[in-house]
matplotlib code that plots the C-alpha trace (Angstrom):
import matplotlib.pyplot as plt

x = [36.3, 35.6, 32.5, 29.5, 28.4, 25.2, 23.8, 24.5, 23.0, 19.7, 19.6, 20.0, 17.4, 15.0, 15.8, 15.5, 12.2, 11.0, 12.1, 10.3, 7.1, 7.3, 6.0, 9.1, 7.8, 10.4, 9.3, 12.2, 12.5, 12.2, 15.5, 17.3, 15.6, 16.5, 20.1, 20.6, 18.5, 20.1, 23.0, 20.7, 18.9, 20.2, 19.1, 15.5, 14.9, 12.1, 11.9, 9.0, 9.5, 7.8, 7.6, 6.3, 6.8, 5.2, 2.0, 1.6, -0.7, 2.2, 5.3, 8.0, 9.2, 5.9, 6.1, 9.6, 8.8, 5.4, 6.6, 9.7, 8.0, 8.8, 12.2, 13.4, 11.7, 9.8, 7.8, 5.5, 5.3, 3.5, 3.1, 1.1, -0.5, -0.4, -3.3, -3.0, -6.2, -8.1, -7.7, -5.7, -5.0, -2.3, -1.5, -0.2, 0.9, 1.3, 0.4, -1.3, -4.7, -6.2, -5.0, -3.3, -0.2, 1.9, 2.4, 2.5, 0.6, -2.6, -2.6, -2.7, -4.9, -6.1, -7.0, -8.3, -6.2, -7.7, -5.1, -3.6, -0.6, 2.0, 5.2, 5.1, 1.5, 1.1, -0.6, 2.4, 4.9, 3.1, 3.6, 7.2, 7.7, 6.3, 8.7, 12.4, 13.6, 12.3, 12.9, 11.7, 12.5, 11.5, 10.8, 14.2, 12.9, 12.1, 15.3, 16.7, 13.4, 12.9, 16.3, 15.9, 12.7, 14.4, 17.1, 14.7, 12.9, 16.1, 15.1, 17.3, 16.8, 17.7, 16.6, 17.2, 18.7, 20.8, 24.5, 24.0, 22.5, 26.0, 26.8, 23.7, 24.9, 22.7, 23.6, 27.3, 27.5, 25.9, 28.3, 31.3, 30.1, 29.7, 25.9, 24.9, 26.8, 26.2, 24.9, 26.1, 24.5, 23.1, 25.0, 27.1, 25.7, 22.6, 19.1, 16.0, 12.9, 9.3, 7.9, 5.1, 5.6, 9.0, 10.6, 13.5, 16.6, 18.5, 20.3, 18.4, 20.4, 19.7, 16.1, 13.4, 9.8, 7.9, 11.0, 13.4, 17.2, 18.8, 22.5, 24.2, 21.7, 22.7, 21.3, 21.8, 21.7, 22.7, 22.7, 26.1, 27.2, 30.5, 31.2, 32.0, 34.8, 36.5, 39.8, 40.1, 43.1, 45.7, 48.5, 49.9, 52.7, 52.7, 54.7, 54.7, 54.3, 51.2, 49.4, 49.5, 48.7, 45.8, 46.5, 44.2, 44.5, 47.4, 46.2, 46.9, 44.4, 43.3, 40.9, 39.9, 39.2, 41.2, 44.3, 44.5, 48.2, 49.1, 51.9, 50.6, 50.2, 48.5, 45.1, 43.8, 40.9, 38.8, 35.5, 32.2, 32.0, 34.7, 31.9, 31.1, 34.5, 34.6, 35.8, 36.0, 38.7, 40.9, 40.1, 39.0, 36.8, 38.3, 35.8, 34.7, 35.0, 31.7, 31.0, 29.7, 32.5, 35.8, 38.5, 41.1, 43.6, 41.3, 40.9, 38.7, 40.0, 37.9, 34.1, 33.3, 34.3, 36.1, 39.8, 42.0, 45.3, 47.3, 44.3, 41.9, 39.0, 38.5, 35.0, 33.6, 35.9, 35.8, 39.0, 40.3, 43.4, 44.7, 44.3, 46.6, 49.6, 49.2]
y = [-59.9, -60.6, -62.7, -60.6, -60.7, -62.3, -58.9, -57.6, -60.8, -60.3, -56.6, -57.2, -59.9, -57.4, -54.9, -57.5, -58.6, -55.0, -54.4, -57.5, -56.6, -52.8, -52.6, -50.8, -48.1, -47.6, -44.7, -42.7, -42.0, -38.4, -38.7, -39.6, -36.7, -34.2, -35.4, -34.9, -31.8, -29.7, -29.2, -27.6, -24.9, -22.0, -23.7, -23.9, -20.2, -18.6, -21.8, -24.0, -27.6, -30.5, -34.0, -36.0, -39.6, -39.5, -40.3, -36.9, -38.3, -40.5, -39.0, -37.7, -35.5, -33.6, -33.6, -32.2, -29.3, -28.5, -28.2, -26.2, -24.0, -20.7, -21.8, -22.7, -19.7, -21.7, -20.0, -23.0, -26.7, -29.2, -33.0, -35.4, -38.6, -41.7, -43.9, -47.0, -46.7, -43.7, -39.9, -38.7, -35.4, -32.9, -31.1, -27.6, -25.0, -21.4, -19.0, -18.5, -19.5, -20.0, -16.7, -18.0, -16.0, -19.0, -21.0, -24.7, -28.0, -26.4, -24.2, -27.3, -27.0, -30.3, -30.2, -33.1, -34.2, -35.3, -38.1, -40.6, -38.7, -40.7, -38.5, -39.1, -37.9, -34.6, -33.1, -33.9, -32.8, -29.4, -29.1, -30.1, -27.2, -24.9, -26.1, -25.3, -28.3, -31.8, -33.8, -37.3, -41.0, -42.3, -46.0, -47.7, -49.6, -46.4, -44.5, -44.1, -42.8, -40.6, -38.9, -38.5, -36.6, -34.3, -33.4, -33.1, -30.4, -28.9, -29.3, -29.2, -32.3, -34.2, -37.8, -41.2, -44.0, -47.2, -47.0, -49.6, -46.7, -45.3, -48.1, -47.5, -46.1, -43.0, -42.2, -42.8, -40.5, -37.7, -38.4, -38.3, -34.9, -33.6, -33.1, -35.3, -36.3, -38.0, -36.1, -36.6, -40.1, -42.5, -43.8, -46.7, -46.5, -48.3, -47.2, -48.5, -47.8, -48.0, -50.9, -53.3, -55.6, -57.3, -59.4, -57.7, -59.9, -57.5, -59.1, -59.1, -56.2, -54.1, -55.1, -52.4, -53.3, -52.4, -51.5, -53.0, -52.5, -51.8, -51.4, -49.3, -46.4, -42.9, -39.4, -38.1, -34.4, -31.6, -28.9, -27.6, -28.8, -28.3, -32.0, -32.4, -29.9, -31.4, -33.2, -36.9, -37.1, -39.5, -41.0, -44.0, -44.0, -45.9, -49.1, -51.6, -54.5, -53.1, -51.6, -54.1, -53.0, -54.4, -56.7, -54.7, -51.1, -48.9, -48.3, -49.6, -51.5, -49.7, -52.0, -49.6, -45.9, -45.0, -46.6, -44.3, -43.4, -39.8, -39.8, -41.8, -39.7, -42.1, -43.9, -45.8, -48.3, -47.8, -49.4, -47.7, -46.6, -44.1, -41.8, -41.0, -39.3, -37.9, -34.3, -33.0, -30.5, -33.4, -36.2, -36.7, -39.6, -41.2, -43.9, -47.3, -51.0, -51.2, -51.4, -47.8, -46.3, -47.5, -44.9, -44.4, -47.2, -49.8, -53.1, -56.0, -59.5, -62.5, -62.7, -59.6, -55.9, -56.1, -55.3, -58.3, -58.9, -61.9, -63.2, -62.9, -60.5, -57.7, -56.5, -53.4, -50.4, -46.7, -45.2, -42.0, -39.8, -37.3, -33.9, -32.2, -34.3, -33.4]
z = [13.8, 17.5, 18.2, 19.0, 22.6, 23.7, 24.5, 20.9, 19.4, 21.3, 20.6, 16.9, 17.1, 18.4, 15.7, 12.9, 14.3, 14.5, 10.9, 9.7, 11.4, 10.8, 14.4, 15.5, 17.9, 20.5, 22.8, 24.2, 27.9, 29.2, 31.0, 27.7, 25.9, 28.6, 28.7, 24.9, 24.2, 26.9, 24.5, 21.8, 23.9, 21.8, 18.6, 19.8, 20.5, 18.4, 16.3, 15.2, 16.6, 14.9, 16.4, 13.5, 14.6, 18.1, 19.7, 21.4, 24.1, 25.3, 23.7, 26.0, 23.2, 23.4, 27.2, 27.2, 24.7, 26.1, 29.6, 28.6, 25.9, 27.6, 29.0, 25.5, 23.9, 21.3, 18.6, 18.0, 18.9, 16.7, 17.0, 14.8, 15.8, 13.5, 12.8, 10.7, 8.6, 9.6, 9.8, 12.8, 14.5, 15.5, 18.7, 18.7, 21.1, 19.9, 22.6, 26.0, 24.8, 28.2, 29.5, 32.7, 32.0, 31.0, 27.8, 28.4, 27.7, 29.1, 25.9, 23.6, 20.5, 19.0, 15.3, 13.2, 10.2, 6.9, 6.6, 9.0, 10.3, 8.4, 8.2, 4.4, 3.9, 2.0, 5.1, 7.3, 4.7, 4.6, 8.3, 7.9, 5.5, 8.2, 10.8, 11.6, 13.6, 13.7, 16.9, 17.3, 17.3, 13.8, 13.0, 12.7, 9.7, 7.8, 8.8, 5.3, 3.9, 6.9, 6.6, 2.9, 3.4, 5.9, 3.4, 0.5, 2.5, 3.9, 7.6, 10.7, 13.0, 16.1, 15.8, 17.3, 15.2, 15.4, 14.7, 12.0, 10.0, 9.7, 7.2, 5.1, 1.7, 1.9, 5.5, 5.0, 2.1, 4.2, 7.0, 4.7, 3.3, 6.9, 6.4, 9.3, 12.5, 15.9, 18.9, 22.5, 22.7, 25.2, 28.3, 27.2, 23.7, 24.8, 25.7, 27.3, 25.2, 26.3, 24.1, 24.8, 21.8, 22.4, 25.0, 26.8, 26.9, 29.2, 32.1, 35.4, 36.7, 33.6, 33.1, 33.4, 33.5, 30.3, 28.4, 25.9, 26.0, 22.6, 22.2, 19.6, 19.7, 18.8, 18.2, 14.7, 13.9, 11.5, 14.2, 15.3, 18.7, 20.6, 20.8, 17.1, 17.3, 20.3, 19.5, 20.3, 22.7, 21.1, 23.1, 21.3, 18.8, 15.6, 15.2, 12.4, 14.8, 16.5, 13.4, 10.5, 7.0, 4.9, 2.0, -0.3, 0.8, 1.8, 5.3, 8.8, 11.0, 14.2, 16.0, 18.7, 18.3, 21.5, 19.9, 16.9, 16.7, 17.2, 14.6, 11.6, 8.5, 6.1, 5.9, 8.9, 9.2, 12.3, 13.6, 12.9, 16.6, 15.7, 14.5, 18.2, 18.4, 14.9, 14.7, 11.1, 12.1, 13.2, 10.8, 7.2, 6.3, 3.2, 2.6, 4.0, 3.2, 1.5, -2.2, -2.2, -0.2, -1.6, -1.3, -4.1, -4.1, -2.5, -4.4, -3.6, -2.9, -2.0, -1.7, 0.2, 0.2, 3.5, 4.0, 4.9, 6.8, 5.8, 3.9, 6.9, 6.4, 8.9, 9.9, 8.3, 8.6, 8.1, 6.5, 8.0, 8.1, 10.6, 8.9, 11.5, 10.3, 6.6]

ax = plt.figure().add_subplot(projection="3d")
ax.plot(x, y, z, "-o")
ax.set_aspect("equal")
plt.show()
């Protein structure tokens, strides 16, 4: 396993700190929202959009949808505000209430909630049931619980999460079953979030005032997008010398996604970052090197659940095979 870079160390430090404190509110920039959501325009038409983890007074998700309500052909837009210990409120846009001939943020209706706006509250779950698509940046520390609720209520979604979530047992199983996948993503796999609680460790050239840089950030969705059906272009040929086999599983090690051999029929171990290029028409996910994802034929040696080569453990891997060679 290569040593993590300084940047990765500090980003993970920020995430761990956020998880510990539960104060993990990372507000997404409008430019990142626009860049991703432009690929889903047809999904939004005549749909009820719910932003249930946003402060609608500040949220750029609310800003994006309220300003593009007519352009996207929305049926209804709802956002709930969260308060720690007191009742909150929701904002809603349904129609041209002020009669100016347009539907936009000037038509916003503010309604008090009986509860605090927590996405898990019965009141917010009732709104969730009324919605078609949820679009937001949920707390990273509650990602498992948040996604579980979306599937429990069978909602479509586009949400921000960290790539570490791919290795969560609950999320990995959904990925393997092709019930959740990655969106188009952030530039370079990193994003600047608006956050006032944490110190930004980004280098001077990458520092942005009032923001924190977090690497390994992705969009997760269950809406069909063209990207997930685009083949990864393969150009390297398999050789025993370049692709060693694991000691404890009949698969070859591929340390970089771009180096997946074009002519290898069997199982291959690839980094978690492969998910950004995953096309279910091209590859099958067989399992992973975690206790909950062992594929058939995998056996554990040593202390952990990782694969090893000549006795040396390899960092967490997803196991795949090329379906087009079968």
